[in-house]
N, C-alpha and C positions, 0 to 999 in steps of 0.2 A: 836118470834122476828126475823126479817130478818137481815142478815149480809151483809154489803155493800162490794162489790168487786170494788176496785178502779182501773178500767181498761178502756182502750180506745175502745176495741173491745171485743165483746162476740161472739165467733165462735161456732155455734151449730153443734156438731159432730166432730169426730176425724178420719173420713175416708179419702180416698185418696184425694178428692178435697179439703176438709177442711185443711188437712195437707199441701197440696201444696200452698194454699192461705196464710196460716199463715207463712210458711217458707219464702215466697217471701216478704210478708208484713214486718216482723220484720227484714229482711235482708236489707231493704231499707228505713225504717222509724223508728224513735225513739218513739215506742209506747209499751203499755202493752196490753197483750191479755189473756183473759180467754177462754180456750178451754174446752168445756163441752160435755160429751157423756154419754149415758145411759149404755154403756159398760164400762168395767173397764180397758181398754187398748186402744191404738191407733190401727187403721187398718180397722175399719168399718166392712164390710161384710166378709173381709178376715178372720176374727177371727172365723167365722162359716162356712167357705167354705169347700167343700169336700176335703179330704186329698190328693188326687192325682191331684188336679187342678194346672195348671201353667198359667202364663200370656199367652195369645194367640199372643202377640206382643213382640218385643224385649224389654228387661228389661230397657234400657236407656229411653224409651218413658214413663216410669211409675215412680211414686214417687214424689219427691220434687226437686226443681231447684238447691238447694245448694249441693246436694250429689247424684251422679249417682248410681242408683240401680244396684248392680252387678259389679260396677266398669268398665263397658264397655267390659267385657270379651267375647271372641269368643269361641264357642263350638269347641272342638278339636276332639271329637269322636261322633259316632252315625249317624243317618240319617240326622241330621242337622249340621254336621260338616261344619265350615266356616261361619255359621250364628251367630248372637249375641245370647247370653244366654237368656233363658226365665225363670224368677224366679219361684220357686214353692211356695206353701203356707207357709212352715216354714221360707223360706228366706224372704218373703214379710212381715210377721208379725214381724220377728226379725228386719228387716230394719226399720219398723215404730216404734218399741220400742226404737231403738237407736236414731232415729230422735227426738222422743218425749223427751227422756232424755236430748238430747243436747239443745232442746228448753227450757226446764224447767231450766236446769243448767245455761242458759244464763241470767236468772233473769228477762226475759221479757215475759215469758209465764207461766201461772198457768194452770195446768190440773186438772179438776174436773171429775174424772171417777165415774160411778155409780150415775149420776145425770140426772134428767129429766128437760128439758126446758119447762116451763109452759106458755111461751109467756109474752109479756109486760115487758121484761127484768128481769124476775124472774125464778129461777131454784130451785130445791129441791133435797136433797140427798135421794137416795133410801135406804140407810142404817140407817141414823139417823133421817130423816124427817126434818133436818135443811133447812131453806129457805135462799136464797141469792138473792140480786138484784144488779143492776148496775146503775151508774149515768145516768142521762138523756142524757148527751153528748155522751154516749157509742153507737157505731154502732153495730148492730146485723148482723152477717153473717150466712147464712143458706144454706146448700146444700141438705136438706131433700126433696126439691122439686123433685129431681131426684133419691131419695134413692131406690136402687134396691130391688126386692124381690128375695130370694134364697130358694131353696127347703127345706133346713133345718129348715127354719122359716115360711114356707108357707104351709098350708094344701094342699093336692092333690086336683086339681080342678075337681074331679069326685067322685062319690059315690063308696064306697068299701063294698062289701057284706061279711058276715061272711064266713070264709073258704078261702077267697082270700088272697093272700100274696102281699102286696104293701109296698115297702120301699122307703126311699129317696135315692138320689144318694150318700149322705154321708155314708149311711149304707152299700153300696155295698162292701166295703172292709171287712165288718164283716160277710159276707155270708160264711158259712163253711159246708154246706150240699149238695153242688153240684146239684142244681136243673137241671132238664132236659132242661129247657128253660128260657131265660131271655127276658123280654119284656121291651124295652126302649121307654118311652113316652116323646116325645119332638123333636123339629126340630132344635134347636139352638146349641150353643157351648157346653152347659152342656151335651146334649144328644150325640154329637159327641165325647166328652171326655169320656163318659161312654162306648160307643161302642169301642173306641180305647183301653181303659183300659182292657176291657174284652178280646178283640182279642189279645192283647200283653201278656195276662196272660193265653193264651192257650185255650180259649173257642172257640169251633168250630163255624164258621160263621153261619152254619145251625141251631145252637142252639139259635140264636138271632132273635127276631122279633122286628123290628124297626117301631114304630107307628109315622109316620111323616106327620102331617096334611098339612104342606107346605114344598116344597123343597127350600133349601136356596142357594143363591150365596155366595161364600166365596172368600176372597182375597188370592192370592198366597203369603205365608209368606216370601219367598225368596226375594220378591220385597219390602216388608215393613221393610226396614232396615235403620239404622241411618248412611247412606253413601249418600252424596248429589247426586252423579251420579246415584245411584240405585233408591232411593226414588223419586227424582225429575224426573228421567227418566221415571218411572212408571206414574207419574202425566202428563208428556208431552205426553206419549202415550195415556193416558185416554182423555186428552183434544183434541188431534188430532182425535181420534175416534169419540168423541162427535160432532165434527163439521159436520160430514156427516151422523150421525145416523138418520134413518127414523122413529124410535120408540124406546122406552126404552128397550123392549126385543131385538131389533136389536142391540142396543148399547152394551148390556151385552154379546151378542153372539160375537160381534167384540172384546170385552175385553177378552173374553175367547180365541179367536184366538191369541191374543197378549200375552197370558200367565198371564194375570192380575187376571181375575176372574176364579173360578172353581166351578163345580157342581158335586154332587155325581153321579147322573143318567143322562147320556147324552141324554136319551130319554124323559126327562121331562124338560119343561121350568120352572125354579123356579119363584116364586112370592114373595119370602122373600129375603130381602137385608139388613139385619143387618150387614152383611159382616165382620165377624171375620176373622182372618187369619187362614190358614190351611197349613200344610206341605204336599208336594206331597206324602210323605210316608204314612201319615194319610189318604189321599184320596184313595190310593190303598187299604188300609185296609177296609175303609168304603165301597168301591165298592164290597167287597167280601160278603157283607150281601145281600142276595137275597130276604128275607122275609120282604118286606116293605109294610106297611099298609097305604093306603091313603083314608080313609073314614071319614075324618074330625076329630074332637076332641073326646077323650074318654069321655063318659058320666057316665059309671058305669063299675066296675070290679067285676066279679063273678068268682068263682072257675071254671076254664076251658073255660071262654069266656069273651070277651069284648063287651060291648054295645057301639057302636059308633054313631056319628051323622047320618051316612048314611048306617048303616048296623051292622051286628054282626060278630065277628071274633072268631074262636075257637083257644084256646091256650092250652098248656099242663096243666093238673090238678094241677101239682106242680109248675107251672110257677111263677117266681119271677118278679113282675112288678116294674120297677124302675121309680120313679117320677122325671122327669127332666124338668117339665113344668112351673116353676115359671117365672114371668115377670121380667127378669133381666135388661132390658133397658126400662125406662119409657119415655113416649112421651107426656107430658102435653104441653099446649100452651106455646110458648116462651113469656117471659115477660122481661122488662128491668132488667139488672143485678143490677143496682143501682136504687133502689126504694126509696120512701120517708121515709120508716121506716126500710127496710131490704135490705141488699146486698144478692141477690139470685144467688148462683153460678150455672152456666150452661156452656156447651161447647161453645167455641168461634171458634177456628179453627176446622174444621170438624173431628170428630172421635177420638180426643185425649183430654179427659177431664182433665187429670192432667196438661197438658200444659195450657189449658184454665183457670184453677183455679190459677195457678202460675202467668199467665199474668194478671189476675184480681187483684191479690195481688200486683204485681209490679205497675200497673196503679193506684191502690188505694193509694199506698205509694208516688207516684210521681206527682199526679194531684190533684187539689183542687175541680174543678167543676164537679158535677155528670153528668150534661148534656154532658160535654166534654168526660167523661169516657164512657158513653153509646154510644156516636158517634164512639169512637175509638174501642169499644169492643161490637158490637151487638151480641146477642146470636145466636148460631147455634142450631142444633137439632141432634137427632140420626136417623139412617135409620131403616126402617121396610119393607115397600114395595119398589118397584123399584122407584116409584115417590118420596117417602120419601128420599131415598138415593140420588137421583138427586138433590132434594131441599137442602139437607144437604151439598152437594158438592158446590152448588152455594153460599149458605149462608157463609160457612166456607171460601171459596176462597175470597169472597168479604170482609169478616171481616179481613182476612190476609192482604189484600191490604190496608185496613183502618189503622190498627195499625202499619203496616209495613212502612207507609208513615212518621211516627214520627222517627226521627233520633235516639233518645236514646232508644226507644222501639225496633227498628230494631237491634241496636247493642246488646242490652241485649238478645233478642230472638235468635240471631245467635250464642250466646255462651251457650245457655241452651239446654242440651241434650234432654229434654222433647219435644222440637220442631222438628218434623220430617222434616220440610222444611229448617232447618237451614243450612247456609253455613258459618262456622266459619272463622274468619279473617285469621287463619293460613292455610286455605285450599289452596293447590297447584293447580293452574289452569291446565286444560287439554282440549284437543280437544273435548273429550266426554262431559265434563261439559259445554263447550261453545255451543255445539250442542243442549244440553238439554235446556239451557237458551234461545237459539234462537227459538226453537220450542214452548216453553212456551209463549214467547213474541208474536209469530205469531198467536197462536191458542187460547189462553185462553179467550179473550173477546168474540170471536165468539162461542166458546164452551159453555161458561156460558149462553149466550143468547139462544143457542139451548137447553141446559139442562133445563133452566127456562121454555121455551116454551113446551117441552115434559112433564115436571112434572105438569105444569098447566093444560094440556089437558088430563092427565091420569085419 
């Protein structure tokens, strides 16, 4: 027998985007929500993340709209003193546990952990086998369309021979036999985190082999900060550079000159532009690794050697190969967020998924017509190649202009710390901010036209 859940919304998943949507929805609408997740707590992939992971961006850009993650604290010590804190994994999972408790105690959200969503408004407990369904009027909200893969839950994308030692990045902290060589497999944020962790724990750079199929462009973290003059100043510089770019590689080189983009190897032009943030101190550490392998993807790991797409690489017989190659950012086709049967959460403003999900929750709570909602909040995408990044920037900027034209949405967004472009009503004017606004007004439309042209021809 199925048990009926008398709710208005069924939110599938309790990860970052689902939590942000639910928080904004119940904050602005008198509704009941069932939040269901196969895991037994809120936080999504953070519950299985490697123990030394931190947000790559400032904490205020992550979480839910009602409560600022980290309270907006500034780092007082270390190489990032003066920048906003970046929450680590324990802080993030604790934050989501607290937010979930507050939602449930409000009496408007029911959490069903350890349940699978079967489709068609039906879910089932993994513990008891009890099935549940929801009324026909209930809206289903799903963020699994972009659910990331992480190394802990994803098999290594290569064969592993007997005698070879391959671990996930999660297991790196458990190594206790001091192998003579570490082999880091991956080009993205997880791989850079693994390299930085090893180097800050005293591993000699010459004892690290970094298998990097593609070189990445990364954003200077000092410019991705929740201060209007800083963040919007970076955007103004980006738009100004885009107006005169002759190609996408030319644009990224100009952004590098302006201190916006960074690359590990100055002698290699990156083709990857997922563009996480990176500290300059991390960049210096990464540049100390000279043994970089660029022979495509790993196909097989044997004791003492790697079989690559385009050759064979010798490694130490006791090498510890660290798998960091899961697909953390998914890039399926964009679909309308408000569909006939499901609300499919996706980024809206480029690069900040929690803000996009919270925005969708606010719009769902304050608008009736789905067509209007889709017009106000067209989906953006993530970056991968340079062309993807340019397209993401165009889509996200145009979406911001769309929802920002609505007076109430603009007022709400300007008070939400998740929004990197916000200018709170309490902001004190300055000549610097006036200059930034002037450059944005003068260059944005032309820059978007040029970025659209460059991405379409790439």
